[in-house]
ROSE-4610 file (N, C-alpha, C; in Angstrom, 1 decimal, always signed):
// ROSE-4610
residu = [X/X/X/X/X/X/X/X/X/X/X/X/X/X/X/X/X/X/X/X/X/X/X/X/X/X/X/X/X/X/X/X/X/X/X/X/X/X/X/X/X/X/X/X/X/X/X/X/X/X/X/X/X/X/X/X/X/X/X/X/X/X/X/X/X/X/X/X/X/X/X/X/X/X/X/X/X/X/X/X/X/X/X/X/X/X/X/X/X/X/X/X/X/X/X/X/X/X/X/X/X/X/X/X/X/X/X/X/X/X/X/X/X/X/X/X/X/X/X/X/X/X/X/X/X/X/X/X/X/X/X/X/X/X/X/X/X/X/X/X/X/X/X/X/X/X/X/X/X/X/X/X/X/X/X/X/X/X/X/X/X/X/X/X/X/X/X/X/X/X/X/X/X/X/X/X/X/X/X/X/X/X/X/X/X/X/X/X/X/X/X/X/X/X/X/X/X/X/X/X/X/X/X/X/X/X/X/X/X/X/X/X/X/X/X/X/X/X/X/X/X/X/X/X/X/X/X/X/X/X/X/X/X/X/X/X/X/X/X/X/X/X/X/X/X/X/X/X/X/X/X/X/X/X/X/X/X/X/X/X/X/X/X/X/X/X/X/X/X/X/X/X/X/X/X/X/X/X/X/X/X/X/X/X/X/X/X/X/X/X/X/X/X/X/X/X/X/X/X/X/X/X/X/X/X/X/X/X/X/X/X/X/X/X/X/X/X/X/X/X/X/X/X/X/X/X/X/X/X/X/X/X/X/X/X/X/X/X/X/X/X/X/X/X/X/X/X/X/X/X/X/X/X/X/X/X/X/X/X/X/X/X/X/X/X/X/X/X/X/X/X/X/X/X/X/X/X/X/X/X/X/X/X/X/X/X/X/X/X/X/X/X/X/X/X/X/X/X/X/X/X/X/X/X/X/X/X/X/X/X/X/X/X/X/X/X/X/X/X/X/X/X/X/X/X/X/X/X/X/X/X/X/X/X/X/X/X/X/X/X/X/X/X/X/X/X/X/X/X/X/X/X/X/X/X/X/X/X/X/X/X/X/X/X/X/X/X/X/X/X/X/X/X/X/X/X/X/X/X/X/X/X/X/X/X/X/X/X/X/X/X/X/X/X/X/X/X/X/X/X/X/X/X/X/X/X/X/X/X/X/X/X/X/X/X/X/X/X/X/X/X/X/X/X/X/X/X/X/X/X/X/X/X/X/X/X/X/X/X/X/X/X/X/X/X/X/X/X/X/X/X/X/X/X/X/X/X/X/X/X/X/X/X/X/X/X/X/X/X/X/X/X/X/X/X/X/X/X/X/X/X/X/X/X/X/X/X/X/X/X/X/X/X/X/X/X/X/X/X/X/X/X/X/X/X/X/X/X/X/X/X/X/X/X/X/X/X/X/X/X/X/X/X/X/X/X/X/X/X/X/X/X/X]
num = [1/1/1/2/2/2/3/3/3/4/4/4/5/5/5/6/6/6/7/7/7/8/8/8/9/9/9/10/10/10/11/11/11/12/12/12/13/13/13/14/14/14/15/15/15/16/16/16/17/17/17/18/18/18/19/19/19/20/20/20/21/21/21/22/22/22/23/23/23/24/24/24/25/25/25/26/26/26/27/27/27/28/28/28/29/29/29/30/30/30/31/31/31/32/32/32/33/33/33/34/34/34/35/35/35/36/36/36/37/37/37/38/38/38/39/39/39/40/40/40/41/41/41/42/42/42/43/43/43/44/44/44/45/45/45/46/46/46/47/47/47/48/48/48/49/49/49/50/50/50/51/51/51/52/52/52/53/53/53/54/54/54/55/55/55/56/56/56/57/57/57/58/58/58/59/59/59/60/60/60/61/61/61/62/62/62/63/63/63/64/64/64/65/65/65/66/66/66/67/67/67/68/68/68/69/69/69/70/70/70/71/71/71/72/72/72/73/73/73/74/74/74/75/75/75/76/76/76/77/77/77/78/78/78/79/79/79/80/80/80/81/81/81/82/82/82/83/83/83/84/84/84/85/85/85/86/86/86/87/87/87/88/88/88/89/89/89/90/90/90/91/91/91/92/92/92/93/93/93/94/94/94/95/95/95/96/96/96/97/97/97/98/98/98/99/99/99/100/100/100/101/101/101/102/102/102/103/103/103/104/104/104/105/105/105/106/106/106/107/107/107/108/108/108/109/109/109/110/110/110/111/111/111/112/112/112/113/113/113/114/114/114/115/115/115/116/116/116/117/117/117/118/118/118/119/119/119/120/120/120/121/121/121/122/122/122/123/123/123/124/124/124/125/125/125/126/126/126/127/127/127/128/128/128/129/129/129/130/130/130/131/131/131/132/132/132/133/133/133/134/134/134/135/135/135/136/136/136/137/137/137/138/138/138/139/139/139/140/140/140/141/141/141/142/142/142/143/143/143/144/144/144/145/145/145/146/146/146/147/147/147/148/148/148/149/149/149/150/150/150/151/151/151/152/152/152/153/153/153/154/154/154/155/155/155/156/156/156/157/157/157/158/158/158/159/159/159/160/160/160/161/161/161/162/162/162/163/163/163/164/164/164/165/165/165/166/166/166/167/167/167/168/168/168/169/169/169/170/170/170/171/171/171/172/172/172/173/173/173/174/174/174/175/175/175/176/176/176/177/177/177/178/178/178/179/179/179/180/180/180/181/181/181/182/182/182/183/183/183/184/184/184/185/185/185/186/186/186/187/187/187/188/188/188/189/189/189/190/190/190/191/191/191/192/192/192/193/193/193/194/194/194/195/195/195/196/196/196/197/197/197/198/198/198/199/199/199/200/200/200/201/201/201/202/202/202/203/203/203/204/204/204/205/205/205/206/206/206/207/207/207/208/208/208/209/209/209/210/210/210/211/211/211]
x = [+2.1/+2.0/+0.6/-0.4/-1.8/-2.1/-1.6/-1.8/-1.2/-0.1/+0.5/-0.4/-1.0/-1.9/-3.1/-3.7/-4.9/-4.6/-3.5/-3.1/-3.1/-2.6/-2.4/-3.6/-4.6/-5.7/-6.7/-7.1/-8.1/-7.6/-6.4/-6.1/-6.0/-5.6/-5.6/-7.0/-7.9/-9.3/-9.9/-9.6/-10.1/-9.5/-8.2/-7.6/-8.2/-8.4/-9.1/-10.4/-11.2/-12.6/-12.5/-11.6/-11.5/-10.9/-10.0/-9.4/-10.4/-11.2/-12.2/-13.3/-13.7/-14.7/-14.1/-12.8/-12.1/-12.0/-11.6/-11.4/-12.8/-13.8/-15.1/-15.6/-15.4/-15.8/-15.0/-13.7/-12.9/-13.3/-13.6/-14.0/-15.3/-16.3/-17.6/-17.4/-16.4/-16.2/-15.6/-14.7/-14.0/-15.0/-15.9/-16.8/-18.2/-18.9/-20.2/-21.2/-21.1/-22.1/-22.0/-20.9/-20.7/-21.6/-22.0/-22.9/-22.1/-22.7/-22.0/-21.4/-22.1/-21.5/-20.2/-20.2/-18.9/-17.8/-18.2/-17.2/-16.6/-17.5/-17.1/-16.2/-16.5/-15.7/-14.3/-14.3/-13.0/-12.1/-12.8/-12.1/-11.5/-12.3/-11.9/-10.7/-10.7/-9.5/-8.3/-8.4/-7.3/-6.7/-7.6/-7.2/-6.5/-7.0/-6.4/-4.9/-4.7/-3.4/-2.5/-3.1/-2.4/-2.0/-2.9/-2.6/-1.4/-1.5/-0.4/+0.9/+1.0/+2.2/+2.7/+1.8/+2.2/+2.7/+2.0/+2.5/+3.9/+4.1/+5.5/+6.5/+6.2/+7.2/+7.4/+6.4/+6.6/+7.2/+7.0/+7.5/+9.0/+9.4/+10.8/+11.8/+11.4/+12.3/+13.1/+12.4/+13.1/+14.3/+14.3/+15.4/+16.6/+16.3/+17.3/+17.9/+17.1/+17.6/+18.0/+17.7/+18.1/+19.6/+20.2/+21.6/+22.1/+23.4/+24.0/+24.2/+24.4/+24.4/+25.5/+26.6/+27.7/+27.3/+26.3/+25.9/+24.5/+24.0/+22.6/+22.6/+23.7/+23.7/+24.2/+24.0/+24.4/+23.6/+23.9/+23.2/+21.9/+20.9/+19.6/+18.8/+17.9/+17.1/+15.9/+15.3/+14.2/+13.1/+12.7/+11.5/+11.8/+13.1/+13.4/+13.3/+13.8/+13.7/+12.2/+11.4/+10.0/+9.2/+9.5/+8.7/+9.2/+10.6/+11.1/+11.9/+12.6/+13.5/+13.1/+13.1/+13.0/+14.1/+13.8/+14.8/+14.5/+15.5/+15.3/+16.6/+17.0/+18.2/+17.9/+18.7/+18.4/+18.9/+19.8/+20.4/+19.3/+18.5/+17.5/+16.1/+16.0/+14.7/+13.6/+13.9/+12.9/+12.7/+11.5/+11.2/+10.2/+10.7/+9.8/+10.1/+9.3/+9.5/+8.8/+7.7/+6.9/+6.7/+7.8/+7.6/+6.6/+5.7/+4.5/+4.9/+5.9/+6.1/+6.3/+7.3/+7.5/+6.3/+5.6/+4.5/+3.2/+3.2/+2.1/+2.0/+3.2/+3.3/+2.4/+2.3/+1.4/-0.1/-0.3/-1.6/-2.4/-1.7/-2.4/-2.9/-2.2/-2.8/-4.2/-4.4/-5.7/-6.7/-6.4/-7.4/-7.7/-6.7/-6.9/-7.8/-7.6/-8.4/-9.8/-10.0/-11.4/-12.1/-11.3/-11.9/-12.3/-11.4/-11.7/-12.9/-12.9/-14.0/-15.4/-15.4/-16.6/-16.9/-15.9/-16.2/-16.7/-16.1/-16.5/-17.5/-18.0/-19.0/-18.5/-17.3/-16.8/-17.5/-17.8/-18.4/-17.3/-17.7/-16.7/-15.8/-16.3/-15.4/-14.4/-14.8/-13.8/-12.8/-13.3/-12.3/-11.3/-11.8/-10.9/-9.8/-10.3/-9.4/-8.4/-8.9/-8.0/-6.9/-7.3/-6.3/-5.3/-5.8/-4.9/-3.9/-4.4/-3.6/-2.5/-2.9/-1.9/-0.9/-1.4/-0.5/+0.5/+0.1/+1.0/+2.0/+1.5/+2.4/+3.4/+3.0/+4.0/+5.1/+4.7/+5.7/+6.6/+6.0/+6.8/+7.9/+7.6/+8.6/+9.6/+9.1/+9.9/+11.1/+10.8/+11.9/+13.1/+13.0/+14.2/+14.9/+14.1/+14.7/+15.5/+15.0/+15.7/+17.0/+16.9/+18.0/+19.1/+18.7/+19.7/+20.4/+19.7/+20.3/+20.8/+20.0/+20.3/+19.1/+18.5/+17.4/+16.3/+15.7/+14.6/+15.0/+16.3/+16.9/+17.6/+17.4/+18.1/+19.4/+20.5/+21.8/+22.1/+21.9/+22.1/+23.5/+24.5/+25.9/+26.3/+25.5/+25.8/+25.2/+24.5/+23.9/+25.0/+25.4/+26.4/+25.9/+25.7/+25.8/+24.7/+24.9/+24.0/+22.6/+21.6/+20.3/+20.2/+21.0/+21.0/+21.7/+22.3/+23.0/+22.1/+20.9/+20.0/+18.6/+17.6/+16.2/+16.1/+16.7/+16.6/+17.2/+18.3/+18.9/+18.0/+17.4/+16.6/+15.4/+14.8/+13.7/+14.1/+15.4/+15.9/+15.7/+14.5/+14.2/+14.2/+14.5/+14.5/+13.1/+12.6/+11.3/+11.2/+12.3/+12.3/+13.4/+13.1/+11.8/+11.6/+10.4/+10.1/+10.8/+11.6/+12.2/+11.2/+11.5/+10.6/+10.3/+11.4/+11.2/+10.4/+10.5/+9.7/+8.2/+7.9/+6.6/+6.0/+6.8/+6.4/+6.1/+7.0/+6.8/+5.6/+5.4/+4.3/+3.0/+3.0/+1.7/+1.3/+2.3/+2.0/+1.4/+2.0/+1.4/+0.1/-0.1/-1.4/-2.5/-2.2/-3.2/-3.6/-2.6/-2.9/-3.7/-3.4/-4.1/-5.5/-5.7/-7.0/-7.9/-7.3/-8.1/-8.6/-7.7/-8.0/-9.1/-9.0/-10.0/-11.4/-11.4/-12.6/-13.3/-12.6/-13.2/-13.8/-13.4/-13.9/-15.4/-16.2/-17.6/-17.6/-18.6/-18.7/-19.0/-18.5/-18.7/-20.1/-20.8/-22.1/-22.1/-23.2/-23.3/-23.6/-22.8/-23.0/-24.5/-25.1/-26.5/-26.6/-25.6/-25.8/-25.8/-25.4/-25.4/-26.6/-27.4/-28.5/-29.6/-30.3/-31.4/-32.6]
y = [+146.8/+145.5/+145.2/+145.8/+145.6/+146.1/+147.3/+147.9/+147.0/+146.4/+145.5/+144.3/+143.7/+142.6/+142.9/+144.1/+144.6/+144.8/+145.2/+145.5/+144.2/+143.1/+141.8/+140.9/+141.2/+140.3/+140.2/+141.3/+141.2/+140.2/+140.3/+139.3/+137.9/+137.7/+136.4/+135.8/+136.7/+136.2/+135.8/+136.6/+136.3/+134.9/+134.7/+133.4/+132.3/+132.6/+131.6/+131.1/+132.1/+131.7/+131.0/+131.5/+130.8/+129.4/+129.2/+127.9/+126.9/+127.5/+126.7/+126.2/+127.1/+126.7/+125.6/+125.8/+124.9/+123.5/+123.4/+122.2/+121.4/+122.2/+121.6/+121.0/+121.7/+121.3/+120.0/+120.0/+118.9/+117.6/+117.8/+116.7/+116.1/+117.0/+116.5/+115.8/+116.2/+115.6/+114.2/+114.1/+112.8/+111.8/+112.4/+111.5/+112.1/+111.8/+112.4/+112.1/+110.9/+110.6/+111.4/+112.1/+112.9/+114.1/+114.5/+115.6/+116.9/+118.0/+119.3/+119.6/+119.2/+119.4/+118.7/+117.4/+116.6/+117.3/+117.8/+118.5/+119.7/+120.5/+121.7/+121.3/+120.2/+119.8/+119.3/+118.6/+118.1/+119.3/+120.3/+121.4/+122.3/+122.4/+123.1/+122.4/+121.1/+120.4/+120.6/+120.6/+120.8/+122.2/+123.2/+124.6/+124.8/+124.2/+124.3/+123.8/+122.7/+122.1/+123.0/+123.6/+124.5/+125.8/+126.3/+127.5/+127.2/+126.0/+125.7/+125.6/+125.0/+124.9/+126.3/+127.1/+128.4/+129.3/+129.2/+129.9/+129.5/+128.2/+127.7/+128.2/+128.2/+128.6/+130.1/+130.9/+132.4/+132.9/+132.2/+132.6/+132.3/+131.2/+130.7/+131.0/+131.1/+131.3/+132.6/+133.7/+135.0/+135.0/+134.2/+134.1/+133.3/+132.6/+131.8/+132.5/+133.2/+133.8/+135.3/+136.0/+137.4/+137.5/+138.3/+138.5/+139.4/+139.3/+140.2/+141.6/+142.6/+144.0/+144.1/+143.4/+143.6/+143.0/+142.2/+141.5/+142.1/+143.0/+143.5/+144.2/+144.8/+145.4/+144.5/+143.2/+142.2/+142.3/+141.5/+141.5/+140.7/+141.2/+140.6/+141.1/+140.2/+140.6/+141.4/+142.2/+143.1/+142.4/+141.2/+140.5/+140.0/+139.5/+139.0/+140.1/+141.3/+142.5/+142.9/+142.8/+143.3/+142.3/+141.0/+140.0/+139.5/+139.5/+138.8/+139.7/+140.7/+141.5/+143.0/+143.6/+145.1/+145.7/+146.7/+147.3/+148.8/+149.6/+151.0/+151.5/+150.7/+151.1/+151.8/+152.8/+153.6/+152.8/+151.9/+151.2/+150.3/+149.7/+148.8/+149.4/+150.7/+151.4/+150.7/+149.9/+149.2/+149.8/+150.2/+150.7/+149.8/+148.8/+147.8/+147.6/+148.3/+148.2/+147.0/+146.7/+145.5/+144.5/+143.8/+142.7/+141.7/+141.3/+140.5/+139.1/+138.5/+137.1/+137.0/+137.7/+137.6/+138.2/+139.2/+139.7/+139.0/+137.9/+137.0/+136.2/+136.1/+135.3/+135.8/+137.1/+137.6/+137.7/+137.6/+137.7/+136.4/+135.4/+134.1/+133.5/+133.6/+133.0/+133.6/+134.9/+135.5/+135.0/+134.8/+134.3/+132.8/+132.1/+130.7/+130.6/+131.5/+131.5/+131.8/+132.8/+133.1/+131.9/+131.2/+130.0/+129.0/+128.7/+127.7/+128.1/+129.3/+129.8/+129.6/+129.9/+129.8/+128.3/+127.5/+126.1/+125.3/+125.6/+124.8/+125.6/+126.8/+127.6/+127.8/+128.3/+128.5/+129.7/+129.5/+130.6/+131.6/+132.8/+133.9/+133.4/+132.7/+132.2/+131.2/+130.3/+129.3/+130.0/+131.0/+131.8/+132.5/+133.0/+133.7/+132.8/+131.6/+130.6/+130.1/+130.0/+129.5/+130.6/+131.9/+132.9/+133.0/+132.8/+132.9/+131.7/+130.5/+129.3/+129.5/+130.0/+130.2/+131.3/+132.4/+133.4/+133.0/+132.3/+131.8/+130.8/+129.9/+129.0/+129.7/+130.7/+131.5/+132.1/+132.7/+133.3/+132.3/+131.1/+130.0/+129.5/+129.6/+129.2/+130.3/+131.6/+132.7/+132.9/+132.7/+132.9/+132.0/+130.7/+129.9/+130.1/+130.4/+130.7/+132.0/+133.0/+134.2/+134.1/+133.4/+133.2/+132.3/+131.4/+130.6/+131.4/+132.4/+133.3/+132.6/+131.6/+130.8/+130.8/+129.7/+129.6/+130.5/+131.2/+132.1/+133.5/+133.8/+135.1/+135.5/+136.7/+137.2/+137.8/+137.2/+137.7/+137.9/+136.9/+137.1/+137.4/+137.0/+137.2/+138.7/+139.5/+140.9/+141.7/+141.1/+141.9/+141.9/+143.1/+143.3/+144.5/+144.2/+143.0/+141.9/+140.7/+139.6/+139.8/+139.0/+139.1/+139.0/+138.1/+137.9/+138.9/+139.9/+141.0/+141.9/+142.2/+143.1/+142.9/+143.5/+143.4/+144.1/+145.2/+145.9/+145.1/+144.5/+143.7/+142.4/+141.9/+140.7/+141.0/+142.2/+142.6/+143.4/+143.4/+144.1/+143.2/+143.0/+142.0/+142.7/+141.9/+142.3/+142.3/+143.4/+143.5/+143.6/+144.0/+144.2/+143.3/+142.1/+141.5/+140.8/+140.5/+140.0/+138.7/+138.6/+137.3/+136.5/+135.2/+134.3/+134.7/+135.1/+135.5/+136.8/+137.7/+138.9/+138.5/+137.6/+137.2/+136.5/+135.6/+134.9/+135.8/+136.8/+137.8/+138.7/+139.3/+140.2/+139.5/+138.4/+137.7/+137.0/+136.5/+135.9/+136.9/+138.1/+139.1/+139.6/+139.8/+140.3/+139.2/+138.0/+136.9/+136.8/+136.7/+136.6/+137.8/+139.0/+140.1/+140.1/+139.8/+139.7/+138.7/+137.5/+136.5/+137.0/+137.7/+138.2/+139.3/+140.2/+141.2/+140.6/+139.5/+138.9/+138.3/+137.9/+137.3/+138.3/+139.6/+140.6/+140.9/+141.3/+141.7/+142.9/+143.1/+144.3/+145.5/+146.6/+147.9/+148.4/+149.0/+149.5/+150.6/+150.7/+151.7/+153.1/+154.1/+155.4/+155.9/+156.6/+157.1/+157.9/+158.7/+159.5/+158.8/+157.5/+156.7/+155.7/+155.6/+154.8/+155.3/+154.4/+154.9/+155.5]
z = [+142.3/+141.7/+141.3/+142.1/+141.7/+140.3/+140.0/+138.7/+137.6/+137.9/+136.9/+136.6/+137.7/+137.5/+136.8/+137.1/+136.4/+134.9/+134.6/+133.2/+132.4/+133.0/+132.3/+132.4/+133.3/+133.6/+132.4/+131.7/+130.6/+129.5/+128.9/+127.9/+128.4/+129.7/+130.2/+130.4/+130.8/+131.0/+129.6/+128.6/+127.2/+126.8/+127.0/+126.7/+127.5/+128.8/+129.6/+129.1/+128.7/+128.2/+126.9/+126.0/+124.7/+124.8/+125.7/+125.9/+126.6/+127.5/+128.1/+127.1/+126.3/+125.2/+124.3/+123.9/+123.0/+123.7/+124.9/+125.6/+125.8/+126.1/+126.2/+124.9/+123.8/+122.5/+122.1/+122.4/+122.0/+122.8/+124.1/+124.9/+124.4/+124.0/+123.5/+122.2/+121.4/+120.1/+120.3/+121.3/+121.5/+122.2/+123.1/+123.8/+123.6/+122.5/+122.2/+123.3/+124.0/+125.0/+126.3/+126.4/+127.7/+127.7/+128.9/+129.1/+129.1/+128.8/+128.9/+130.2/+131.3/+132.6/+132.8/+132.4/+132.4/+131.6/+130.5/+129.6/+130.3/+131.0/+131.7/+132.9/+133.5/+134.7/+134.2/+133.1/+132.6/+132.1/+131.4/+131.0/+132.1/+133.2/+134.4/+135.0/+135.1/+135.7/+134.8/+133.5/+132.6/+132.7/+132.8/+132.9/+134.3/+135.3/+136.6/+136.6/+136.0/+135.8/+135.0/+133.9/+133.1/+133.8/+134.6/+135.4/+136.4/+137.1/+138.0/+137.3/+136.1/+135.4/+135.0/+134.5/+134.0/+135.2/+136.4/+137.5/+137.9/+137.9/+138.3/+137.3/+136.0/+135.0/+135.1/+135.1/+135.1/+136.4/+137.5/+138.8/+139.0/+138.4/+138.7/+137.6/+136.4/+135.3/+135.3/+135.7/+135.7/+136.6/+137.7/+138.6/+138.0/+136.9/+136.3/+135.0/+134.3/+133.0/+133.1/+134.2/+134.3/+134.3/+133.5/+133.4/+134.6/+134.8/+135.8/+135.2/+136.0/+135.4/+134.4/+134.5/+133.5/+132.2/+132.2/+130.9/+130.5/+131.2/+130.9/+129.5/+129.1/+127.8/+126.6/+126.9/+125.9/+124.6/+123.6/+122.3/+122.4/+123.2/+123.3/+122.1/+121.6/+120.5/+121.1/+120.2/+120.6/+121.2/+120.6/+121.1/+122.5/+122.8/+124.1/+125.1/+124.8/+125.7/+125.9/+124.9/+125.0/+125.8/+125.8/+126.4/+127.7/+127.9/+129.1/+130.0/+129.5/+130.4/+130.4/+131.5/+131.6/+130.8/+130.0/+129.1/+128.9/+129.0/+128.7/+128.0/+127.0/+126.2/+124.9/+124.7/+123.4/+122.2/+122.3/+121.2/+120.5/+121.4/+120.8/+120.6/+121.1/+121.0/+121.7/+122.7/+123.5/+124.9/+125.2/+126.5/+127.2/+128.0/+128.5/+130.0/+130.8/+132.3/+132.8/+132.2/+132.7/+131.6/+131.2/+130.2/+130.6/+129.7/+130.1/+130.7/+130.3/+130.8/+132.3/+132.9/+134.3/+135.1/+134.6/+135.4/+135.2/+134.5/+134.5/+135.8/+136.5/+137.7/+138.8/+139.1/+140.1/+139.6/+138.3/+137.8/+137.8/+137.4/+137.3/+138.6/+139.7/+141.0/+141.3/+141.1/+141.4/+140.5/+139.2/+138.3/+138.6/+139.0/+139.4/+140.6/+141.6/+142.8/+142.5/+141.6/+141.2/+140.5/+139.6/+138.9/+139.9/+140.9/+141.9/+142.8/+143.2/+144.0/+143.3/+142.0/+141.2/+140.9/+140.6/+140.3/+141.5/+142.7/+143.9/+144.7/+144.2/+144.9/+146.4/+146.6/+147.9/+148.6/+149.8/+150.6/+150.9/+151.4/+151.6/+152.7/+153.7/+154.8/+154.2/+153.4/+152.8/+151.9/+151.1/+150.3/+151.2/+152.3/+153.2/+153.8/+154.2/+154.8/+153.8/+152.5/+151.5/+151.2/+151.2/+151.0/+152.1/+153.3/+154.5/+154.5/+154.1/+154.1/+153.0/+151.8/+150.7/+151.1/+151.7/+152.2/+153.2/+154.2/+155.2/+154.5/+153.6/+152.9/+152.1/+151.4/+150.5/+151.4/+152.5/+153.4/+154.1/+154.4/+155.0/+154.0/+152.7/+151.7/+151.4/+151.5/+151.2/+152.2/+153.5/+154.5/+154.3/+154.2/+153.9/+152.6/+151.5/+150.3/+150.3/+151.0/+151.1/+152.0/+153.0/+153.9/+153.2/+152.3/+151.6/+150.5/+150.0/+149.0/+147.8/+147.4/+146.2/+145.2/+145.0/+144.0/+144.5/+143.5/+143.7/+143.9/+144.1/+144.2/+142.9/+142.4/+141.2/+141.6/+141.0/+141.3/+142.8/+143.6/+145.0/+145.4/+144.6/+144.9/+144.9/+144.2/+144.1/+145.3/+146.1/+147.3/+148.4/+148.7/+149.8/+150.7/+151.9/+152.7/+152.3/+152.7/+152.3/+153.0/+152.6/+153.2/+154.7/+155.3/+156.7/+157.5/+156.9/+157.6/+158.4/+157.8/+158.5/+157.9/+158.6/+158.1/+156.8/+156.6/+155.4/+154.2/+154.4/+153.4/+153.1/+154.1/+154.0/+153.0/+153.1/+152.3/+151.1/+150.8/+149.6/+148.4/+147.9/+146.9/+145.5/+144.5/+143.1/+142.6/+142.1/+141.5/+140.0/+139.3/+137.9/+137.3/+136.7/+136.8/+138.2/+138.5/+139.9/+140.1/+141.2/+141.6/+142.3/+142.4/+143.1/+144.6/+145.2/+146.6/+146.8/+145.8/+145.8/+145.7/+144.8/+144.6/+145.8/+146.4/+147.6/+148.7/+148.9/+150.0/+149.8/+148.6/+148.4/+148.2/+147.5/+147.3/+148.6/+149.4/+150.7/+151.6/+151.7/+152.6/+152.1/+150.8/+150.3/+150.6/+150.3/+150.5/+151.9/+152.8/+154.2/+154.8/+154.3/+154.8/+154.2/+152.9/+152.3/+153.0/+153.3/+154.0/+155.4/+156.1/+157.4/+157.3/+156.3/+156.1/+155.8/+155.0/+154.6/+155.8/+156.8/+158.0/+159.0/+158.8/+159.7/+159.4/+160.4/+160.1/+159.3/+158.4/+157.6/+158.5/+158.1/+158.8/+158.5/+159.5/+159.2/+158.2/+157.4/+156.4/+157.0/+156.7/+157.2/+156.9/+157.9/+157.7/+156.4/+156.0/+154.9/+153.6/+153.6/+152.4/+152.3/+153.4/+153.4/+152.5/+151.9/+151.0/+151.8]
């Protein structure tokens, strides 16, 4: 999943920068008396809200629009398969294992965390605590959603035995496209682990690497 996020990060970063510049310029045009710092702060607030909305949309919608296997070969248009659904069908000549829309969901949170860390000049300790808090929160939401086997699970009725039958079934999550519970489980684990590692003291530099 890390490779997927790295693949989609550059174009999102370019869009982030362009939109930030546009919002700052628009704000200064509407309020000429405002300072550039105020414009940057307003643009940052607007982009943070936009990130939050985009994360919610890209994380939840795949669990709602993904068809069941018996309808997977339906008459979907080429652009829909290329952007939204994994597809490897010869009839449409579309080979899309990682359609961009659903895989924006694990990319955007990291970019948002980086933006917040830079905007509020968070120390390493505060960044670590923020990652741990988000990670634990994601996992706390993941468990009841997975046990309920409803919203956030892609085609949960097709899983036999159900998630509560065994630990293996509980973690048998849909990755293509990523379901909401898959994202909550993986991102929650990654963020909690990252926060914990950031709090550990740095290892000493080996003597052979010292200048």
